[in-house]
LOGU-446995 format. One record per residue (C-alpha): x, y, z. Coordinates in steps of 0.001 Angstrom, whole numbers, padded with zeros to 6 digits, always signed. Example, Ala and Ser with C-alpha at 12.3 -4.5 7.8 and 13.67 -1.06 7.14 Angstrom:
// LOGU-446995
+012300-004500+007800+013670-001060+007140
***
This chain:
// LOGU-446995
+000000+000000+000000+001043+003586-000566+002248+005412+002527+000183+008424+003714+003001+010761+002686+003170+009213-000768-000603+009730-001081-000241+013371-000087+002526+013803-002666+000079+012556-005297-002497+015010-003955+000043+017820-004214+000575+016877-007855-003154+017293-008443-003006+020816-006995-000164+021753-009368-000832+023039-012890-000319+020311-015482+002929+021777-016858+004532+021797-013391+003846+018193-012444+006980+016959-014178+009017+018997-011665+007711+016874-008777+009856+013759-008365+008678+010887-006140+011196+008291-007345+013157+006273-004806+016365+007402-006467+015716+011104-005924+014163+010676-002491+017206+008663-001431+019653+011330-002595+017716+014052-000755+017280+012110+002490+020431+013675+003973+022400+016888+003786+025868+017512+005242+024647+016636+008729+024274+013324+010543+020574+012747+009948+018451+010777+007508+014824+011691+006802+013353+010365+003568+011091+012929+001842+007835+012048+000138+008867+014026-002936+011347+016584-004262+010115+019637-006179+012333+021461-008685+010746+024863-009472+012012+026536-012637+011010+030060-011652+009383+032124-008933+005846+031464-010121+006407+027712-010037+007990+027944-006600+004976+029802-005186+002560+027376-006851+004498+024408-005477+004577+025824-001963+000849+026456-001969+000092+023029-003472+002099+021317-000738+000366+023358+001961-003054+022463+000528-002037+018788+000615-000868+019315+004233+002632+018157+003312+005615+019427+005332+007923+021707+003336+011710+021973+003550+013782+024415+001506+017118+023213+000140+019940+024909-001720+023054+022857-002402+022413+020494+000512+025531+021598+002409+023672+022336+005663+025536+020737+008560+022747+020351+011112+020023+018477+009252+018374+021776+008298+017771+020842+004639+015957+017510+004985+012365+016796+005860+009586+014201+005720+007326+015917+003174+008390+017903+000127+011952+019125-000263+012130+022117-002598+015411+022145-004511+016097+025734-005550+019610+025045-006794+018807+023122-009978+016950+025876-011858+016497+028987-009662+020213+029691-009465+020712+033040-011196+021842+036551-010376+018877+038685-011452+020371+042142-011132+023458+044018-009932+022977+047666-008973+026578+048884-008853+025649+052414-007860+023392+051317-005027+025697+048387-004145+022900+045823-004148+022086+042584-005927+018930+040556-006506+019315+036795-006730+017263+033652-006864+017539+031520-003709+019471+028752-005479+022200+031114-006685+025589+029775-005590+027512+032430-003709+030527+032175-006012+028214+033020-008920+027170+036220-007163+030773+037081-006306+031815+036604-009947+028961+038830-011126+029773+041561-008599+033560+041533-009005+033689+043528-012294+032029+046386-010391+034613+046191-007596+032013+044689-005247+031358+041481-003341+028900+039929-000922+030406+040220+002550+029687+036874+004267+031674+034032+002677+031513+030578+004275+034195+028102+003217+031595+026328+001074+030971+029484-000979+031809+027716-004250+028740+025489-003832+026503+026882-001066+023567+029059-002123+022466+032513-001053+019113+031026-000031+020903+028535+002187+022987+031336+003683+019802+033244+004447+018244+030142+005976+021155+029476+008333+022391+033059+008788+025779+032073+007402+028881+034090+008178+032324+032889+007082+035766+034337+007871+035013+037860+006658+031993+038306+008890+034543+039846+011259+034589+042787+008859+031193+042702+007158+028878+040848+009518+026650+037781+009196+024090+037331+006434+021267+038910+008484+022849+042356+008408+023538+042100+004666+020000+041232+003560+017822+044092+002276+014630+042254+001357+013184+038762+001151+010253+037794-001022+008544+035053+000952+005608+032697+001269+004687+031741+004851+003091+028597+006226-000406+029919+005546+000420+030509+001862+000595+034301+002272+003091+035973-000072+004861+039156+001043+008165+041001+000938+010121+041422+004167+012178+044605+004353+014568+046218+006828+012325+048959+008244+009004+047393+009182+007361+044299+010681+004090+045268+009008+003561+042297+006672+003891+039906+009634+000594+040230+011455+000878+040181+015247+004699+040103+015349+005187+043687+016533+002727+043181+019380+004451+039946+020415+007867+041621+020438+006663+044609+022417+005035+042341+024990+008374+040633+025674+010920+043442+025493+012730+042571+028731+013311+038936+027794+014459+039798+024294+016782+042620+025357+018502+040524+028024+018807+037199+026194+019388+038159+022550+021868+040222+020573+024654+039682+023110+027373+039236+020472+027698+039000+016696+027586+035207+016368+024464+034572+018465+022659+032676+015730+020779+030015+017708+017011+030287+017857+015180+033199+016244+016893+036607+015934+014295+038333+018107+016605+041283+018754+016411+042260+015060+012677+042986+015520+013254+045409+018418+012478+049125+017952+016144+050041+018426+017069+047608+015615+014642+049343+013254+012011+046588+013235+014154+044754+010657+011893+041963+009395+014318+040840+006686+017075+040335+009250+014622+038739+011698+013590+036099+009134+017209+035411+008190+018394+032382+010123+014917+030935+010695+015913+027842+008679+012769+027678+006591+010579+027198+009659+008648+030472+009221+008772+031280+005510+009980+029921+002196+012120+032496+000392+011693+032839-003376+013806+035953-004096+016519+037828-002198+017996+041320-002299+021383+041742-000626+023840+044523+000170+027253+044444-001536+030522+045849-000176+033664+047104-001961+036389+044572-002645+039402+044991-000349+041958+047235-001997+045111+045354-001038+044519+042241+001141+047494+040737+002935+047449+037452+004879+049563+036852+007966+050025+033810+010194+050795+034043+013920+052072+030919+015663+051173+029929+019243+051879+026982+021515+048318+025719+021175+044834+026774+020153+043936+028092+023622+046919+030448+023566+045971+031538+020068+042431+032305+021236+043785+034307+024166+045396+036767+021767+042277+037394+019651+040873+040439+021527+044173+042296+021148+044219+041676+017399+040615+042778+016894+041598+046312+017908+043311+046626+014519+039999+045879+012708+041275+043003+010544+039108+041584+007774+039318+038137+009364+040972+036241+012209+040910+032471+011611+042126+029761+013962+043995+026763+012541+045164+023683+014459+048568+022173+013613+046917+018764+013300+044773+020009+010438+047864+021156+008589+049367+017712+009193+046248+016112+007709+046649+018271+004599+050336+017413+004272+049608+013700+004623+046921+013867+001924+048158+016523-000487+051858+017112+000211+053756+020086+001675+052022+023357+002458+053565+026846+002480+055950+027400+005360+054195+028507+008541+055818+030034+011627+056511+027735+014566+053492+026769+016607+050955+024168+017669+048221+026400+016270+047926+029581+014260+045828+032671+013829+045473+033594+010162+044719+037315+009930+043798+039116+006750+044188+042877+006683+043757+045507+004000+044620+049163+003684+044192+051599+000795+047507+050474-000767+049706+047358-000592+052320+049298+001366+049759+050364+003972+048433+046801+004199+051940+045471+004856+052538+048197+007426+049303+047262+009230+050308+043597+009186+053651+044468+010737+051929+046497+013475+049690+043556+014289+052728+041270+014394+054440+043621+016874+051350+043768+019079+050730+040006+019078+051737+037850+022026+054084+035804+019837+057275+036261+017889+056290+033584+015375+054931+035777+012585+054855+035326+008808+053334+037677+006209+052064+036459+002824+051325+039044+000116+048624+038096-002413+049796+035052-004368+049918+031267-004445+051163+030842-000857+048295+032868+000584+045813+031059-001669+047154+027659-000554+046722+028580+003125+043163+029757+002488+042468+026409+000758+043469+024568+003927+040958+026606+005848+038276+026253+003164+038581+022443+003176+038309+022300+006961+034866+020658+007058+036030+017836+004826+039588+017495+006145+038211+017409+009664+035986+014511+008599+038633+012084+009860+040346+012408+013207+044116+012796+012900+046384+009766+013032+048481+009733+016194+051627+007648+016767+051286+005905+020138+054151+005066+022499+054271+001472+021206+054655+002698+017643+051080+001901+016613+048791+004389+014924+045477+005469+016383+042873+007877+015070+041767+008181+011486+038154+007679+012578+035080+009181+010955+034293+012582+012440+030866+014156+012210+029017+017444+012268+026553+018033+015101+028405+020471+017340+030615+022021+014709+029964+025747+014964+029380+026860+018560+030401+030437+019341+031127+032545+022401+032081+036224+022762+035695+036477+021505+036965+037714+024880+035757+034435+026416+037073+032171+023670+040264+031001+025405+038651+029701+028619+035784+028220+026584+038243+026309+024393+039998+024974+027482+036688+023784+028938+035505+022366+025625+038752+020423+025220+038308+019065+028747+034741+018068+027833+036006+016157+024796+038581+014365+026922+035985+013498+029574+033743+011793+027025+036508+010229+024939+035616+012372+021917+038263+013679+019519+038303+016336+016804+040268+019052+015010+039693+022612+016219+039633+025524+013813+037230+028327+012974+036399+032004+012900+038212+032985+016081+037745+036692+015402+034029+036153+015997+034484+033523+018721+033180+030747+016444+034755+027307+016796+034490+024659+014090+035186+021036+014927+034204+017659+013529+033905+015068+016276+034314+011284+016206+030933+010519+017762+030770+006727+018280+027508+006506+016356+028150+003000+015022+029174+001510+018380+026883-000144+020943+025905+002559+023428+027569+005165+021233+024421+007228+020680+023987+007607+024432+027610+008687+024818+027101+011200+022027+024016+012666+023683+025797+013010+027028+028675+014853+025370+026367+017209+023461+024453+018138+026596+027666+018885+028497+029076+020829+025550+025905+022919+025291+026114+023703+029000+029698+024907+028512+028562+027255+025738+025709+028574+027890+028108+029182+030804+030151+031563+028635+027092+033358+027256+027551+031800+023843+025452+030306+021066+025337+026600+020219+025156+027664+016576+027455+030380+015301+026487+030213+011622+025128+026805+010586+021748+027029+012285+020279+024755+014932+018632+022200+012673+017969+018732+014021+021358+018650+015712+020925+021488+018195+017285+022582+018394+016618+020302+021359+019525+021969+023171+018037+025469+022911+016321+024994+026277+019808+024770+027832+020679+028127+026289+017483+030160+026674+014898+030660+029417+011424+029070+029251+010091+032547+028451+012330+032817+025387+011379+029317+024226+007726+030320+024584+008307+033354+022356+009815+031066+019691+006670+028945+019759+004402+031977+019471+006417+033325+016543+006125+029957+014812+002347+030017+015225+002112+033491+013690+003920+032477+010502+003194+028755+010283-000037+027923+012114-000198+024327+010847+003476+023625+011649+004277+022454+008115+007468+024433+007483+010580+022397+008307+008983+020594+011279+011240+019275+014021+013566+022282+013815+013833+025118+016412+010234+024893+017697+008895+021559+019027+012211+020020+018011+012859+016381+017290+015223+014726+019787+018802+015252+018689+019359+011481+018566+016321+010758+016385+016783+009854+012699+020569+009535+012929+021952+008316+009612+024915+006175+010658+023214+003914+013219+020553+003017+010636+023140+001487+008286+023999-002206+008312+027560-003396+008747+028948-004791+005493+032182-006696+006229+034727-006984+003440+034072-009999+001262+036619-012585+000300+037741-011606-003169+036827-007928-002745+038546-004861-001370+039785-005087+002209+038814-001508+003241+041561-001623+005860+041328+002108+006523+037641+001631+007308+037875-001307+009712+037223-003769+006917+033660-002490+006529+032167-001274+003252+029477+000721+005074+032095+002661+007035+033850+003461+003762+030618+004726+002200+029952+007030+005155+033198+008852+004513+030922+011082+002450+029805+013692+004964+027967+015699+002317+030155+018827+002287+029572+018900-001453+032978+019916-002777+032221+017568-005679+029499+020042-006741+031910+022972-006909+033406+024014-010225+036918+024490-008855+039677+025280-011323+042289+022493-011567+040009+020003-009792+039073+016865-011729+036017+015951-009633+033322+015163-010844+033317+014980-014684+029813+013636-015283+028289+016208-012902+030152+018969-014727+028429+017749-017894+024882+017314-016520+024523+019284-013270+022401+016460-011821+022796+015329-008200+022734+011688-009292+025885+012290-011354+027961+013794-008565+030076+011862-006080+027831+012849-003164+024653+011707-004913+026192+008333-005701+027467+007959-002159+024012+008735-000776+022372+006002-002855+025061+003505-001822+024472+004511+001812+020761+003922+001251+021584+000509-000187+023601-000244+002955+020600+000868+005002+018339-001381+002959+015019+000291+003742+014339+002618+000822+016924+001190-001600+016901-002528-000960+020531-003521-001361+023149-003239-004096+021212-005107-006765+018541-002461-007230+018015-000412-010419+018698+002808-008475+022210+001684-007534+023069+000619-011076+021635+003862-012446+023744+006220-010335+026886+004197-011019+026283+003896-014757+027622+007375-015570+030497+007238-013081+033652+007276-015193+035700+005608-012404+038166+008461-012837+039205+008318-009155+039345+012129-009010+037243+012082-005853+039965+010060-004102+042222+013126-004459+039815+016075-004578+037265+014993-001973+038559+016247+001386+036781+013343+003120+038642+010756+001029+035718+009233-000870+036920+006872-003652+033841+006281-005801+035794+004274-008377+036648+001756-005665+033091+001761-004289+031764+001245-007808+034027-001766-008357+033067-003248-004997+029371-002688-005712+029626-004378-009096+031425-007272-007440+028696-007676-004847+025901-007246-007399+027145-009571-010153+028391-012478-008029+026657-015540-009459+024888-013418-012086+025247-012888-015797+027250-009727-016437+026880-007097-019173+028553-008093-022430+031169-005367-022099+032386-006849-018822+033340-010015-020677+034738-008139-023663+036411-004978-022325+036704-006228-018755+038911-009041-020001+040556-007015-022780+044159-007931-021872+043273-011610-022273+041933-011064-025799+044916-008888-026701+047347-011583-025582+045486-014075-027721+045436-011739-030740+049194-011128-030575+050081-014731-029783+048860-016106-033118+050927-014876-036092+048929-012700-038432+045836-012552-036224+046420-008966-035038+046747-007746-038634+043590-009630-039615+041626-008074-036746+042884-004610-037658+041803-005149-041254+038366-006381-040165+037891-003332-037909+038428-001110-040954+035357-002604-042686+031611-002016-042118+031582-005284-040178+033038-003396-037220+029704-001693-036490+027902-005014-036462+030503-006562-034175+030516-003530-031875+026732-003626-031494+026872-007321-030731+029533-006708-028078+027672-003841-026393+029982-001171-027819+029027+002069-029509+029445+001730-033287+030534+005370-033533+033761+004334-031852+036823+002963-033622+038883-000012-032513+042449+001041-031703+044835-001029-033835+046671-003924-032202+050471-003964-032579+051949-006545-034876+054880-007066-032510+054551-007095-028743+056690-004605-026865+058356-007391-024838+059478-009090-028072+060959-005803-029313+062656-005254-025954+064394-008614-026117+065584-007826-029621+067309-004675-028410+068953-006543-025542+066858-005697-022480+067411-008292-019774+064594-009688-017648+066635-011195-014816+067494-009614-011486+071220-008724-011619+073400-010801-009302+075746-007928-008576+074620-004333-008905+078044-002819-008140+078038+000800-009304+075447+000283-012027+072180+002184-011691+069253-000048-012655+065626+000612-013458+062937-001900-014308+060524-001076-017092+057083-002591-016551+055035-002545-019724+051327-002856-019003+048844-004580-021317+048122-001375-023258+051812-000670-023864+052448-004316-024639+049654-004805-027177+048124-001490-028351+050657+001357-028310+054304+000580-027607+055753+003960-028568+055707+005330-025013+057366+002222-023612+060081+002259-026277+060727+005958-025651+060901+005287-021917+063732+002820-022527+065598+005481-024508+065103+008234-021912+066095+006030-018976+069186+004846-020823+070202+008434-021598+069648+009265-017908+072245+006676-016923+070090+003688-016040+070630+000147-017163+067083-000785-018112+065751-004189-017157+062587-005669-018636+059938-006752-016177+058272-010023-017183+054957-009210-018935+052370-008855-016178+048828-007497-016127+047684-005329-013221+044070-006451-013625+042834-002880-014106+040057-003756-016543+038842-006468-014188+038944-004007-011274+036957-001401-013210+034215-003898-014022+034118-005324-010499+035612-008708-011395+037755-008514-008299+038698-012172-007739+040039-012299-011308+041874-009026-010727+043481-010492-007609+044789-013454-009577+046443-011121-012066+047913-009031-009254+049247-012096-007474+051042-013119-010668+052311-009559-011119+053647-009438-007560+055442-012732-008161+057209-011128-011144+057915-007666-009738+058536-008265-006028+062169-009421-006452+063033-006093-008083+061083-004052-005517+062628-005875-002562+066084-005341-004090+065386-001592-004178+065372-001324-007977+062763+001231-009074+059933-000075-011234+058835+002399-013909+055294+002275-015231+054276+003563-018648+050464+003718-018611+049239+005970-015745+046052+004028-014969+047975+000780-014590+050711+002435-012536+047971+003872-010315+046448+000403-009895+049723-000775-008372+050046+002265-006149+046414+002414-005030+044416-000766-005579+047116-003406-005114+047611-002868-001345+043863-002965-000704+043252-006080-002789+046248-007984-001386+046535-006445+002096+048228-009436+003720+051011-009761+001128+054126-007866+002237+055543-008220-001261+052514-006399-002674+053247-003484-000370+056871-003464-001541+055792-003378-005187+053271-000623-004505+055924+001502-002813+058535+000709-005463+056668+001749-008605+057259+005180-010146+056159+007249-013080+058893+008324-015443+058767+011924-014212+058897+010842-010559+062041+008789-011106+063777+011414-013236+062968+014046-010600+063981+011956-007587+067137+012875-005696+070198+010639-006017+070843+007767-005426+067372+006816-006695+067207+009512-009362+069748+010242-012116+072961+012036-011185+073684+014374-014090+070767+014037-016485+069017+017177-017681+065847+017217-019768+066215+018286-023398+065340+021878-024127+061671+022386-024982+061997+026141-024980+059370+027791-027140+057329+024598-027444+053672+024961-026474+052324+021807-024849+048664+021076-024166+048931+018553-021334+046120+016188-020352+047022+014564-017020+045389+011158-016877+042737+011112-014145+044376+008243-012262+047775+009897-012615+046403+013118-011128+044453+011313-008405+046861+008663-007182+050394+009780-008016+049847+013494-008557+051080+015362-011639+053480+017751-009926+056637+015888-010982+055563+016009-014636+054695+019697-014385+058047+020531-012780+059961+018523-015367+058257+020240-018296+058797+023666-016759+062463+022855-016186+062726+021908-019871+061261+025291-020810+057944+024141-022282+054943+026465-022317+052296+024348-020597+048560+024598-021051+047386+022157-018411+043910+020673-018789+041752+019912-015779+039202+017149-015708+038733+013821-017400+039121+013367-021156+035786+011513-021177+036863+008145-022573+037954+006761-019200+038942+003237-020154+035962+001185-021229+033388+003863-020277+033344+005853-023508+033445+002721-025648+030251+001251-024182+026877+001691-025831+024820+004332-024024+027853+006348-022925+028997+008010-026123+027063+011251-025633+028265+011597-022035+031827+010839-023126+031670+013684-025655+030076+016075-023141+032872+015372-020659+035461+015918-023382+033843+019296-024040+034493+020319-020420+038170+020943-021116+039867+018698-023675+038109+019499-026957+037769+023290-026498+041462+023586-025665+042574+021451-028600+040470+023622-030909+041953+026776-029378+045554+025460-029610+045805+023815-033041+049592+024093-033225+050457+022838-029754+051889+019424-028964+049227+017318-027278+050821+015516-024338+048899+012605-022821+050485+009643-021075+047136+007878-020912+046238+005609-023813+042550+006477-023317+043303+010204-023453+045250+009858-026693+042500+007686-028166+039785+010190-027244+041673+013107-028798+042393+011142-031952+038810+009944-032414+036986+013164-031481+039466+015866-032533+041801+014186-035002+044787+015065-032815+047676+012691-032270+048908+012675-028679+052338+011750-027370+053624+010217-024145+055997+012241-021959+058774+009793-022808+058191+010363-026515+058479+014111-025988+061691+013789-023970+063214+011288-026394+062479+013283-029539+065531+015037-031025+065168+018728-031737+064425+018298-035433+061465+016038-034592+059735+018483-032262+058000+020171-035158+056680+016779-036255+055069+016315-032844+052768+019280-033587
***
């Protein structure tokens, strides 16, 4: 039978005009993706509504109210407290209503739709020398409507205030369906509100407006006479519980003239907090706190960060004067006044930007507790850390003692987390390792939250400093405010939402904070024999899936990020890493999505290119390519697989066969040049618009033996420098040029090149989820390569995806094999080895001059994600090449772009970066180590790509030919 909510969703559809009904989605797939936000809760909606304009939004709101369906507004779903989920209709404003409507440069205002991403507004305002003041770290994906809902702040609220004081008007619909515009100078449209405020002046004046980050509850102080009866500010931060906002007018501020960043080092975060009041006297733009452990997390994940002054924690202060010289002078004055000698100043540039990125990724980086080396040498930590008490704030002058008490509270309850935040406003961010999956862990979590809320109340603080109360903190409001204040909240709610349909369970009549928790609802899924071990996640697939905390960085169009190529092409939640993770989490839960064999699971994974970019770009460490492989393994065990799994998933096997029989490779190549190819491709599940790359007539290993490469481990290495060349299946059978050039370059660099016995890494089996078969190939590979790795001879890979399989997948598929670990640690890309210091790297080799040569470089996704492309970039720059570096996947992605049903998506992804750049740079050398990348460029753009080794091995007179 249909649930009552499902019946009401159908009733809502009847109340909608016919042309709007297609915007109401009641599918399990969509409801599953929208059942969580970036918080710790799971509430499955009855439907999701996607209004295309203001008229549709109003009609949808009123239709839901007529059907008596609860309504929850949602922007990008980055709310941390369960503010953007609800049991009735979730209205997604981000999909269509995401535009800047108007910029008034003279009046310094802007009108936007509620789903407008803040970065979009900032980009529109910047040409006028303006910006929106508040700027949370999620500004490249959070929406202005979401910022209004939660009263968001960000680091520059120290200078320009929270969202409430930057809103000029809100066009709204309340819980009775009444449409009005809230402005800054009158409570008039809200019937009865002025009388309610005036009847409770003493309570409001003593309990509200105590400091700038008092965001919890309703902003009753903004409705006081002395605040100008500011209804727009009053409704900001009400989290969709009083009105649904359909259009917003905001104030803009001038861009800083000459911003300068400085870092001040302290013994610990408490000492850093103690110095904040003294620094605020200089009116900085921001004062951010940063824990040393967070920097260590970044270094462990992404490599070195810009040099910071000595300290266990830092204050990052941004200042700006009328000129750069005056900004630097102000920074120096602050440094002299600070209670530390550890001071560094960073003018605008890459170092300052890199430090801001650490701070911006805090919510994701803090999603795992830091690894700590214990006295016995073992590592502890690395546990999942959650939102829930991540933005409490106290008056800045009380921040130091509050931090000391909060740290003691964490220690008392055995809770750990990384401290950082907007210290200039007294706001502390922290993700905490609540034991939500452990027996009794929910009770422990509740006890901690109650004690932590009491600590905030003791210092006159706010349990929310910018994220809103949501489901995480609304129950705790009674520990912060008097019964009289709580009563006023309830009366306000009744005025605007008499039926209680707007975001129920939040602020007024709150749900218990431990109700509808997402993690405890999920089933444990131990690693299966034959699958991935998930050692970093306690051998549990569910724990791995819940690495996705929902911060939504995968939705952000960040320059030089590769995540997430299919979302960049479609803009759909189901095509982004977070959306896929949510459906897999639902499958682990098993209630809405009933396991991994459901159509919804296969649908969200179908357009995942397995590019692995999320493993590098996602601050929480989600690896959707791995989860996809594991899901396919679990789904297809004992089942018939798609045809392409047998054909492309076992491609190395067919290539070995084709090159083993004399003349067969040439015959296949000839056949693929006839119309029969289309028939064969259709029969094999491939897209007939694709071409079959030609198979080599002579295997690379046969050529290597002809030129004298030895395959045996040398008995005596003496003073000879050795390197082992491992030719993967693609280099062995499809394109040997890169492997041959690698031999030449290594020889010129002073290495005696050894030939690794032909071995397959099992990549194509991994990609298609045929993990037991992949393990067999890896076991054979380890048998062949381990003697070299154990002897300390570097193993050089040619194809990036295969090299990445050894570095990334091998240890997790063979976790108990010490030799596998040695191989994984002993494999290098060509650029890594050539750039390594002696004795591993070459002693006197210098790259050939590429001065004046323009190179369009396509880093392979797996190269970028697993090994990183920095060594290649540095090597090309050292050679003098002019590099145009592409970001994002080429779109072919192994077997993905060859399969029927994926061609259009493959081309769309290629249009993200690859194809436009190749068209714009017709005379540049196209550099692509990945066989798939070269194939995509050749088939879609007619451009021949070269491997890095080919570029380095080419004599000067051949460089023109490479164009």
